[in-house]
VOTOR-261628 format. One record per residue: x, y, z of N, C-alpha, C in turn; residue in three letters. Coordinates in steps of 0.1 Angstrom, whole numbers, padded with zeros to 4 digits, always signed. Example, Ala and Ser with C-alpha at 12.3 -4.5 7.8 and 13.67 -1.06 7.14 Angstrom:
2
+0132-0057+0078+0123-0045+0078+0132-0033+0078ALA;+0128-0022+0071+0137-0011+0071+0129+0000+0079SER;
***
This chain:
343
+0697-0149+0534+0711-0151+0535+0715-0163+0525MET;+0706-0173+0525+0709-0185+0516+0708-0180+0502ILE;+0698-0172+0499+0697-0167+0485+0709-0159+0481ARG;+0714-0150+0490+0725-0142+0487+0737-0150+0484VAL;+0739-0161+0492+0751-0170+0490+0750-0176+0477ARG;+0738-0181+0473+0736-0187+0460+0739-0177+0449GLY;+0736-0165+0450+0739-0155+0440+0754-0153+0439ARG;+0760-0152+0451+0775-0151+0451+0782-0163+0444VAL;+0777-0175+0447+0783-0187+0441+0781-0186+0425ARG;+0769-0182+0421+0766-0181+0407+0775-0171+0400SER;+0779-0161+0407+0788-0150+0401+0803-0154+0402LEU;+0806-0164+0410+0820-0167+0412+0828-0170+0400GLY;+0823-0179+0392+0830-0184+0380+0831-0172+0370LEU;+0821-0165+0367+0823-0153+0357+0833-0144+0362PRO;+0834-0141+0375+0844-0132+0381+0858-0138+0379ILE;+0859-0151+0381+0872-0157+0379+0877-0156+0364VAL;+0867-0159+0355+0870-0158+0341+0874-0144+0337TRP;+0867-0134+0342+0870-0120+0339+0884-0116+0344GLY;+0886-0120+0357+0900-0117+0363+0911-0124+0355ALA;+0909-0136+0350+0919-0142+0342+0922-0135+0329ALA;+0911-0130+0323+0913-0122+0310+0920-0109+0313ALA;+0917-0102+0324+0924-0090+0327+0938-0092+0330VAL;+0941-0103+0338+0955-0106+0342+0963-0110+0329ALA;+0957-0117+0320+0964-0120+0308+0968-0108+0300TYR;+0958-0099+0299+0960-0087+0291+0971-0078+0297LYS;+0971-0077+0311+0980-0067+0318+0994-0073+0321LEU;+0994-0086+0324+1006-0092+0329+1013-0101+0319ALA;+1007-0106+0310+1014-0116+0301+1021-0108+0289CYS;+1034-0110+0288+1041-0103+0277+1036-0106+0263PRO;+1031-0118+0261+1026-0121+0248+1014-0112+0244LEU;+1006-0108+0254+0995-0100+0251+0999-0086+0246ALA;+1011-0082+0250+1016-0068+0246+1022-0068+0232GLN;+1025-0080+0226+1031-0080+0213+1020-0078+0202GLU;+1025-0073+0191+1016-0070+0180+1017-0079+0168THR;+1025-0089+0169+1027-0098+0158+1015-0107+0156GLY;+1014-0113+0144+1002-0121+0140+1001-0133+0150LEU;+1012-0140+0153+1011-0151+0162+1005-0147+0176GLN;+1010-0136+0181+1006-0131+0194+0991-0127+0194ALA;+0987-0121+0183+0973-0117+0181+0964-0130+0181ARG;+0968-0140+0174+0960-0152+0173+0959-0158+0187ILE;+0970-0159+0195+0969-0164+0208+0960-0156+0217VAL;+0961-0143+0216+0953-0134+0224+0938-0136+0221SER;+0935-0137+0208+0921-0139+0203+0916-0152+0209SER;+0924-0163+0208+0920-0176+0213+0917-0175+0228ALA;+0925-0167+0236+0923-0166+0250+0910-0159+0253VAL;+0908-0148+0246+0896-0140+0249+0883-0148+0244PHE;+0885-0155+0233+0874-0164+0228+0870-0174+0238PHE;+0880-0180+0244+0878-0190+0255+0871-0184+0267ALA;+0876-0172+0270+0869-0165+0282+0855-0162+0279VAL;+0852-0156+0267+0839-0153+0263+0829-0165+0263GLY;+0835-0176+0257+0827-0188+0256+0823-0193+0270THR;+0833-0192+0279+0831-0197+0293+0820-0188+0300GLY;+0821-0175+0298+0811-0166+0304+0797-0169+0298LEU;+0796-0171+0285+0783-0174+0279+0777-0187+0285ILE;+0786-0198+0285+0781-0210+0290+0777-0209+0305LEU;+0784-0201+0313+0781-0200+0327+0767-0193+0328GLN;+0765-0182+0320+0753-0175+0321+0741-0184+0317VAL;+0743-0191+0306+0733-0201+0301+0729-0211+0312ARG;+0740-0216+0318+0737-0226+0329+0729-0220+0340HIS;+0733-0208+0344+0725-0201+0355+0711-0199+0351ALA;+0709-0194+0339+0695-0192+0334+0687-0205+0334LEU;+0693-0215+0329+0686-0228+0328+0682-0233+0342MET;+0692-0231+0352+0689-0235+0366+0677-0227+0371ARG;+0677-0214+0369+0666-0206+0373+0653-0210+0367GLU;+0653-0214+0354+0641-0218+0347+0636-0231+0353LEU;+0645-0240+0355+0641-0253+0361+0634-0251+0375ARG;+0640-0242+0382+0635-0239+0396+0621-0233+0395GLN;+0619-0224+0385+0606-0218+0383+0596-0228+0379MET;+0600-0237+0370+0590-0248+0366+0587-0257+0377ARG;+0596-0260+0386+0593-0268+0397+0583-0261+0407ARG;+0585-0248+0409+0576-0241+0417+0562-0240+0411VAL;+0562-0237+0398+0549-0237+0391+0542-0250+0391ALA;+0550-0261+0389+0544-0274+0389+0538-0278+0403GLY;+0546-0274+0414+0541-0276+0427+0528-0268+0430ALA;+0527-0256+0425+0515-0248+0427+0504-0254+0419ALA;+0507-0259+0407+0496-0265+0399+0491-0277+0405GLN;+0500-0286+0411+0495-0298+0417+0487-0295+0430ARG;+0491-0284+0437+0484-0281+0449+0470-0275+0446ALA;+0469-0268+0435+0456-0262+0432+0447-0271+0423LEU;+0452-0274+0411+0445-0283+0402+0450-0297+0405LEU;+0447-0302+0416+0453-0314+0421+0448-0326+0413ARG;+0456-0336+0412+0452-0348+0404+0439-0354+0409PRO;+0430-0357+0400+0417-0362+0405+0419-0377+0408LEU;+0411-0381+0418+0411-0396+0421+0405-0404+0409PRO;+0409-0416+0408+0405-0424+0396+0391-0428+0398SER;+0385-0428+0410+0371-0432+0412+0365-0423+0423ARG;+0353-0418+0420+0345-0410+0429+0331-0415+0430VAL;+0327-0421+0441+0314-0426+0443+0308-0434+0432GLU;+0316-0443+0427+0312-0452+0416+0314-0447+0402GLY;+0319-0435+0401+0322-0429+0388+0337-0430+0385LEU;+0341-0435+0374+0355-0435+0370+0359-0422+0364ASP;+0370-0416+0369+0373-0402+0365+0387-0402+0359VAL;+0389-0394+0348+0402-0392+0342+0402-0378+0336ALA;+0413-0371+0336+0414-0358+0331+0428-0355+0325ALA;+0429-0346+0316+0442-0342+0311+0441-0327+0307VAL;+0452-0320+0309+0453-0306+0306+0465-0303+0297GLN;+0464-0294+0288+0475-0290+0279+0476-0274+0280VAL;+0487-0269+0284+0488-0254+0285+0492-0249+0271SER;+0487-0237+0269+0490-0230+0256+0504-0224+0256ALA;+0510-0222+0268+0523-0216+0269+0534-0227+0270GLU;+0543-0227+0260+0553-0238+0260+0561-0238+0272ARG;+0562-0249+0278+0570-0251+0290+0563-0247+0303GLY;+0551-0241+0302+0543-0237+0314+0536-0249+0320ALA;+0536-0249+0333+0529-0260+0340+0515-0256+0345ALA;+0512-0243+0343+0499-0239+0347+0491-0233+0335VAL;+0478-0232+0337+0470-0226+0326+0458-0220+0331GLY;+0449-0216+0322+0436-0209+0326+0424-0218+0327GLY;+0426-0231+0325+0415-0240+0326+0414-0246+0340ASP;+0402-0250+0344+0400-0255+0357+0390-0267+0357LEU;+0391-0276+0366+0382-0287+0367+0383-0293+0381TYR;+0372-0299+0386+0372-0306+0399+0360-0315+0399GLU;+0362-0326+0407+0351-0335+0409+0351-0339+0424VAL;+0339-0337+0430+0338-0340+0444+0326-0348+0447VAL;+0327-0356+0457+0315-0364+0462+0309-0356+0473ALA;+0296-0354+0472+0288-0346+0482+0276-0354+0486THR;+0269-0350+0496+0257-0356+0500+0245-0354+0490GLU;+0248-0345+0481+0238-0342+0470+0241-0350+0458HIS;+0252-0356+0457+0256-0364+0445+0270-0360+0441GLY;+0275-0365+0431+0289-0362+0426+0287-0349+0418VAL;+0295-0339+0422+0294-0326+0415+0308-0323+0408ARG;+0307-0318+0396+0319-0315+0388+0318-0301+0382ALA;+0329-0295+0381+0330-0282+0375+0341-0282+0364VAL;+0338-0276+0353+0347-0274+0342+0347-0260+0338MET;+0358-0253+0338+0358-0239+0335+0370-0234+0327GLY;+0368-0222+0322+0379-0216+0313+0380-0201+0316ASP;+0391-0197+0322+0393-0183+0325+0398-0176+0313VAL;+0393-0163+0312+0398-0155+0300+0413-0154+0301ARG;+0419-0156+0289+0434-0156+0289+0439-0170+0292GLY;+0452-0171+0293+0458-0184+0296+0472-0183+0302HIS;+0477-0194+0307+0490-0194+0313+0490-0188+0327GLY;+0501-0184+0332+0503-0180+0346+0494-0168+0349ILE;+0491-0159+0339+0483-0147+0342+0469-0151+0346GLY;+0464-0162+0343+0451-0166+0347+0450-0174+0359ALA;+0462-0177+0365+0462-0187+0376+0455-0182+0389PHE;+0456-0169+0391+0449-0164+0403+0434-0165+0403GLY;+0428-0163+0391+0414-0165+0389+0410-0179+0391THR;+0418-0188+0385+0416-0203+0387+0415-0206+0402VAL;+0425-0201+0409+0425-0204+0424+0413-0199+0431ALA;+0408-0187+0427+0396-0181+0434+0384-0190+0431ALA;+0382-0194+0419+0370-0201+0415+0371-0215+0421VAL;+0382-0222+0419+0383-0236+0424+0381-0236+0440LEU;+0388-0227+0447+0387-0227+0461+0373-0225+0466GLY;+0365-0217+0459+0351-0215+0463+0343-0227+0460CYS;+0345-0233+0448+0337-0245+0444+0339-0256+0454PHE;+0351-0258+0459+0354-0270+0468+0346-0268+0481ARG;+0343-0256+0485+0335-0254+0497+0320-0254+0493GLU;+0316-0246+0483+0302-0245+0480+0296-0258+0475ALA;+0303-0266+0469+0297-0279+0464+0292-0287+0475ALA;+0298-0286+0487+0293-0294+0499+0282-0286+0507HIS;+0283-0273+0506+0274-0265+0515+0261-0262+0509ASP;+0260-0261+0495+0248-0257+0489+0239-0269+0485GLU;+0226-0268+0487+0217-0279+0484+0215-0281+0469ALA;+0216-0270+0461+0214-0271+0447+0225-0264+0439ASP;+0226-0267+0426+0236-0261+0418+0235-0246+0417LEU;+0222-0241+0417+0221-0226+0417+0228-0219+0428GLY;+0227-0225+0440+0234-0219+0451+0249-0219+0449GLY;+0254-0230+0444+0269-0231+0441+0273-0220+0431VAL;+0265-0219+0421+0269-0209+0410+0269-0195+0416LEU;+0259-0192+0425+0259-0178+0430+0271-0176+0439ARG;+0275-0186+0447+0287-0185+0455+0299-0182+0446ARG;+0300-0189+0435+0311-0187+0425+0311-0173+0420LEU;+0299-0168+0417+0298-0154+0411+0304-0144+0422GLU;+0300-0146+0434+0305-0136+0445+0320-0137+0447ARG;+0325-0150+0447+0339-0152+0448+0347-0146+0437ALA;+0342-0147+0424+0349-0142+0413+0348-0127+0413LEU;+0337-0121+0417+0336-0106+0418+0346-0101+0428ASP;+0347-0107+0440+0356-0102+0450+0371-0103+0444ARG;+0374-0114+0438+0388-0115+0433+0391-0105+0422HIS;+0382-0103+0413+0384-0093+0402+0386-0079+0407LEU;+0377-0075+0417+0378-0062+0422+0391-0060+0430ARG;+0396-0070+0436+0409-0069+0444+0421-0070+0435GLN;+0421-0079+0425+0433-0082+0418+0433-0075+0404GLU;+0422-0072+0398+0421-0066+0385+0411-0054+0385HIS;+0413-0044+0394+0403-0033+0395+0401-0025+0382PRO;+0412-0024+0375+0411-0016+0363+0404-0023+0351ALA;+0405-0036+0351+0399-0044+0340+0389-0054+0344SER;+0383-0052+0356+0374-0062+0361+0362-0064+0352ALA;+0358-0054+0345+0346-0055+0336+0349-0063+0324ALA;+0362-0065+0321+0366-0073+0309+0369-0087+0312GLU;+0370-0091+0325+0374-0105+0329+0361-0113+0330GLU;+0363-0126+0327+0352-0135+0328+0357-0149+0328PHE;+0347-0158+0332+0350-0173+0333+0338-0180+0327VAL;+0341-0189+0318+0330-0198+0314+0330-0210+0323THR;+0318-0215+0327+0317-0225+0337+0306-0235+0333LEU;+0308-0248+0335+0298-0258+0335+0298-0265+0348LEU;+0286-0265+0354+0284-0273+0367+0276-0285+0364LEU;+0280-0296+0368+0272-0309+0366+0271-0316+0379VAL;+0259-0321+0381+0256-0330+0393+0251-0343+0388GLU;+0257-0354+0393+0253-0367+0389+0248-0374+0401ILE;+0235-0378+0402+0230-0384+0414+0232-0399+0414ARG;+0229-0405+0425+0232-0420+0426+0224-0428+0416PRO;+0213-0423+0411+0205-0431+0401+0209-0428+0387ASP;+0220-0419+0385+0225-0416+0372+0219-0403+0366GLY;+0209-0397+0373+0203-0385+0368+0213-0374+0368GLU;+0214-0366+0357+0223-0355+0355+0216-0342+0355MET;+0221-0333+0363+0216-0319+0363+0228-0310+0360LEU;+0225-0298+0354+0236-0289+0350+0232-0275+0350ALA;+0242-0266+0352+0240-0252+0349+0252-0247+0341LEU;+0250-0239+0331+0260-0236+0321+0261-0221+0319ASN;+0273-0215+0321+0276-0201+0319+0286-0200+0307CYS;+0281-0200+0295+0289-0197+0284+0299-0208+0280GLY;+0297-0220+0285+0307-0231+0283+0301-0241+0273HIS;+0310-0248+0266+0305-0259+0256+0298-0269+0264PRO;+0287-0274+0258+0279-0285+0264+0287-0298+0263TRP;+0285-0307+0272+0293-0320+0272+0287-0330+0262PRO;+0295-0340+0259+0291-0351+0251+0288-0363+0260TYR;+0278-0371+0256+0276-0384+0263+0280-0395+0253ARG;+0288-0404+0258+0293-0416+0250+0286-0428+0256LEU;+0278-0434+0247+0270-0446+0252+0269-0456+0241SER;+0274-0468+0244+0272-0479+0234+0277-0476+0220GLY;+0288-0469+0219+0293-0466+0206+0287-0454+0199GLY;+0278-0447+0206+0272-0435+0201+0278-0423+0208ARG;+0278-0412+0201+0283-0399+0207+0272-0389+0205VAL;+0267-0383+0216+0257-0373+0216+0261-0361+0224GLU;+0260-0349+0218+0262-0337+0225+0249-0332+0232GLN;+0250-0331+0245+0238-0328+0253+0237-0312+0253LEU;+0226-0307+0247+0224-0293+0247+0210-0289+0249ALA;+0205-0289+0262+0191-0287+0265+0186-0273+0262PRO;+0195-0263+0262+0191-0249+0258+0204-0241+0257CYS;+0202-0228+0254+0214-0219+0253+0219-0216+0267ASP;+0232-0215+0269+0238-0213+0282+0236-0198+0286PRO;+0238-0196+0299+0238-0182+0304+0251-0176+0299HIS;+0252-0162+0300+0265-0156+0296+0276-0160+0306PRO;+0289-0159+0301+0300-0163+0310+0299-0155+0323PRO;+0304-0162+0334+0304-0156+0347+0313-0144+0348LEU;+0308-0133+0353+0316-0121+0354+0312-0110+0344GLY;+0306-0113+0333+0302-0103+0323+0289-0096+0327LEU;+0279-0104+0332+0266-0099+0336+0262-0106+0349PHE;+0253-0099+0357+0248-0106+0369+0239-0118+0365PRO;+0239-0128+0374+0231-0140+0371+0216-0136+0372LEU;+0208-0143+0365+0193-0140+0366+0188-0144+0380PRO;+0177-0138+0383+0171-0141+0396+0168-0156+0398THR;+0162-0162+0388+0159-0176+0388+0169-0184+0381ALA;+0174-0195+0388+0184-0204+0382+0180-0218+0383LEU;+0170-0222+0375+0166-0236+0376+0176-0245+0369PRO;+0179-0256+0376+0188-0266+0370+0182-0273+0358THR;+0191-0276+0349+0187-0283+0336+0190-0298+0337LEU;+0181-0306+0331+0182-0320+0331+0190-0324+0319HIS;+0200-0332+0321+0208-0337+0309+0205-0352+0306LEU;+0195-0357+0313+0192-0371+0310+0198-0380+0321GLY;+0201-0392+0317+0206-0402+0326+0219-0408+0322CYS;+0228-0409+0331+0241-0415+0328+0240-0429+0333LEU;+0237-0438+0324+0235-0452+0327+0248-0459+0329GLU;+0248-0471+0335+0260-0479+0337+0268-0480+0324PRO;+0281-0478+0325+0291-0478+0314+0289-0466+0304ASP;+0280-0457+0307+0280-0445+0299+0291-0435+0304ASP;+0295-0426+0295+0306-0417+0298+0301-0403+0295THR;+0304-0394+0304+0302-0379+0301+0315-0373+0298LEU;+0316-0367+0287+0329-0361+0282+0328-0345+0283PHE;+0336-0339+0292+0336-0325+0293+0349-0319+0288LEU;+0348-0307+0283+0360-0301+0277+0359-0286+0277TYR;+0370-0279+0275+0370-0265+0273+0370-0261+0259THR;+0367-0249+0255+0366-0245+0241+0379-0245+0234ASP;+0390-0246+0241+0403-0247+0235+0404-0260+0226GLY;+0396-0270+0230+0396-0283+0222+0388-0281+0209ALA;+0376-0276+0210+0368-0274+0197+0373-0263+0188GLN;+0380-0253+0194+0385-0242+0186+0399-0244+0181ASP;+0406-0255+0185+0420-0257+0181+0421-0258+0166ALA;+0431-0251+0160+0432-0251+0145+0446-0257+0141ARG;+0446-0262+0129+0459-0267+0124+0466-0256+0116ASP;+0477-0260+0109+0484-0250+0102+0476-0243+0091ALA;+0466-0250+0086+0458-0245+0075+0445-0238+0080ARG;+0444-0236+0093+0433-0229+0099+0420-0237+0101GLY;+0421-0250+0099+0410-0259+0101+0407-0262+0116ARG;+0395-0262+0120+0391-0265+0134+0393-0280+0137PHE;+0395-0283+0149+0397-0297+0153+0383-0304+0153PHE;+0382-0315+0146+0369-0322+0145+0367-0330+0157PRO;+0363-0324+0168+0362-0331+0181+0352-0342+0180LEU;+0340-0340+0175+0329-0350+0175+0334-0362+0166ALA;+0340-0359+0155+0345-0370+0147+0355-0379+0154THR;+0365-0372+0160+0375-0379+0168+0369-0388+0179VAL;+0359-0382+0186+0352-0390+0196+0345-0402+0190LEU;+0339-0400+0179+0332-0412+0173+0341-0423+0169GLU;+0353-0419+0163+0363-0429+0159+0368-0436+0172ASP;+0371-0428+0182+0377-0434+0194+0367-0444+0201ALA;+0354-0440+0202+0344-0448+0208+0342-0461+0200VAL;+0342-0459+0186+0340-0471+0178+0352-0481+0180ARG;+0364-0476+0181+0375-0485+0182+0377-0491+0197ASP;+0374-0482+0207+0375-0486+0221+0363-0483+0228GLU;+0352-0490+0226+0339-0486+0232+0339-0488+0247PRO;+0347-0496+0253+0346-0498+0267+0359-0493+0275ASP;+0366-0484+0269+0379-0480+0275+0379-0464+0275SER;+0373-0458+0285+0372-0444+0286+0386-0437+0287SER;+0396-0442+0295+0409-0436+0295+0416-0437+0282PRO;+0414-0448+0274+0419-0448+0261+0413-0438+0252THR;+0400-0436+0253+0393-0426+0245+0399-0412+0248VAL;+0401-0409+0261+0407-0396+0265+0421-0395+0259LEU;+0429-0405+0260+0442-0405+0254+0442-0403+0239GLY;+0432-0409+0232+0431-0408+0218+0428-0393+0214ARG;+0419-0387+0221+0415-0373+0218+0427-0364+0221VAL;+0433-0366+0232+0445-0358+0236+0456-0358+0226SER;+0459-0370+0221+0469-0372+0211+0465-0366+0198THR;+0453-0367+0194+0448-0361+0182+0449-0346+0182ALA;+0446-0340+0194+0447-0326+0196+0461-0321+0194LEU;+0471-0328+0200+0485-0324+0199+0490-0325+0185ARG;+0485-0336+0178+0489-0337+0164+0483-0326+0156HIS;+0470-0323+0158+0463-0313+0150+0470-0299+0151HIS;+0474-0296+0164+0480-0283+0166+0496-0283+0166THR;+0501-0294+0162+0516-0296+0162+0522-0293+0176ARG;+0515-0296+0186+0519-0294+0200+0519-0280+0204GLY;+0513-0271+0197+0513-0257+0200+0499-0251+0200GLU;+0490-0255+0209+0476-0250+0208+0476-0235+0211PRO;+0466-0228+0205+0465-0213+0208+0459-0210+0221ALA;+0452-0220+0227+0445-0218+0240+0447-0230+0249ASP;+0446-0228+0262+0447-0239+0271+0436-0249+0268ASP;+0438-0262+0270+0429-0273+0267+0427-0282+0280ILE;+0415-0285+0284+0413-0294+0294+0402-0304+0290ALA;+0404-0316+0293+0395-0327+0290+0392-0335+0303LEU;+0379-0338+0305+0375-0346+0317+0364-0356+0313LEU;+0366-0368+0318+0356-0378+0315+0351-0384+0328ILE;+0338-0387+0329+0332-0393+0340+0324-0405+0335LEU;+0328-0417+0339+0322-0430+0334+0314-0436+0346THR;+0302-0439+0343+0293-0445+0353+0297-0460+0355ASN;+0304-0463+0366+0307-0477+0369+0298-0483+0379GLY;+0287-0476+0383+0278-0481+0392+0269-0492+0386ARG;+0265-0502+0394+0256-0512+0390+0242-0509+0395HIS;+0235-0501+0387+0221-0498+0391+0211-0508+0386MET;+0200-0509+0393+0190-0518+0389+0184-0513+0376SER;+0178-0521+0367+0172-0517+0355+0160-0508+0357LEU;+0153-0511+0368+0142-0503+0371+0146-0489+0374ARG;+0156-0487+0383+0161-0474+0386+0166-0466+0374GLY;+0174-0473+0366+0179-0466+0354+0168-0462+0344ALA;+0158-0471+0343+0147-0468+0334+0140-0456+0338GLY;+0137-0455+0352+0130-0443+0357+0137-0430+0354ASN;+0150-0431+0356+0158-0419+0353+0157-0415+0339CYS;+0159-0424+0330+0158-0421+0315+0144-0416+0311ALA;+0133-0422+0317+0120-0419+0313+0117-0404+0318ASN;+0121-0401+0330+0117-0388+0335+0125-0376+0330ASN;+0137-0379+0326+0146-0367+0323+0154-0370+0310HIS;+0147-0373+0299+0154-0374+0286+0158-0359+0282ASP;+0170-0358+0277+0174-0344+0273+0176-0343+0258ALA;+0173-0332+0252+0174-0330+0238+0189-0330+0233PRO;+0192-0337+0222+0205-0337+0217+0207-0323+0210ALA;+0219-0321+0205+0223-0308+0199+0215-0305+0187VAL;+0210-0315+0180+0202-0313+0168+0187-0311+0171ASP;+0183-0312+0184+0169-0310+0187+0161-0322+0189GLY;+0166-0334+0185+0159-0347+0186+0161-0352+0200THR;+0151-0360+0204+0152-0366+0218+0162-0377+0218GLN;+0169-0378+0229+0179-0388+0231+0171-0402+0231LEU;+0177-0412+0225+0171-0425+0225+0170-0431+0239THR;+0158-0435+0242+0156-0441+0256+0162-0455+0255GLN;+0170-0458+0266+0176-0472+0266+0170-0479+0279ARG;+0166-0491+0277+0160-0498+0289+0170-0510+0292ARG;
***
């Protein structure tokens, strides 16, 4: 009933304008005359009526658009809720840029939760972008928020996500389920700073440490989730140690694949190096620098959704504990060299 009344009110002014135009044409003697002056007056009247109708329609459409954006924004905040600034000693910050202008939702997902197994984070990218990918984002995030607490290892979490995605695609996209997929990176950071990961087709993260930038890439990732069944064995991979004041930088491929007007890819590693060199102890500033550089590179119109997430170790671990972590689980950098051990 309220919605019907709103529709009636929105049509009220156009009806009044139309009735005034008809009344002028039928009842006003001036409208019946054929002289130049009478025609000018009649044209001015109908021009005013037409302008009023256009403005009214525009106002109604803008009101509907604002309402849709409010609803989309509320849904986005409820699903991809703002992350806490600190989780179990880790400083957290994230930013997301939608590829659809004016859209408040996108196809990227991220979450950070504290569990009895350590701090667990997920970064993912659903095929497609914008509102069309929102349902898949909801299915994956909802499952992760439960599985992260229930499962003792990341392999169990990933298998739960695979089953949830499969159910969602069979129910919502039965005709194209075989074409849908999600890239996912699962990371677990234990209290001593040890980092474990499982990767399904997602870009490997960077570690920012003491002015250095290293992309952690222990091996080739599994295929994206949804394209092929997961292998029988899912051993977690060691990413090394996140020592105090180190930062783990996670991102979706929309960041590294972003192009400028001349088709050049976004130099993510270079921008990170410049940001770390200028602001070595300010992770939120580094995130802001990268986000601003991305918007400038794409002129505010990225071809794909972009999500950035940083986790900074603000814990004060003993040197002995940090050293053991680094000794036991050094991870190879992207060029195949061993990460420098720091004591």
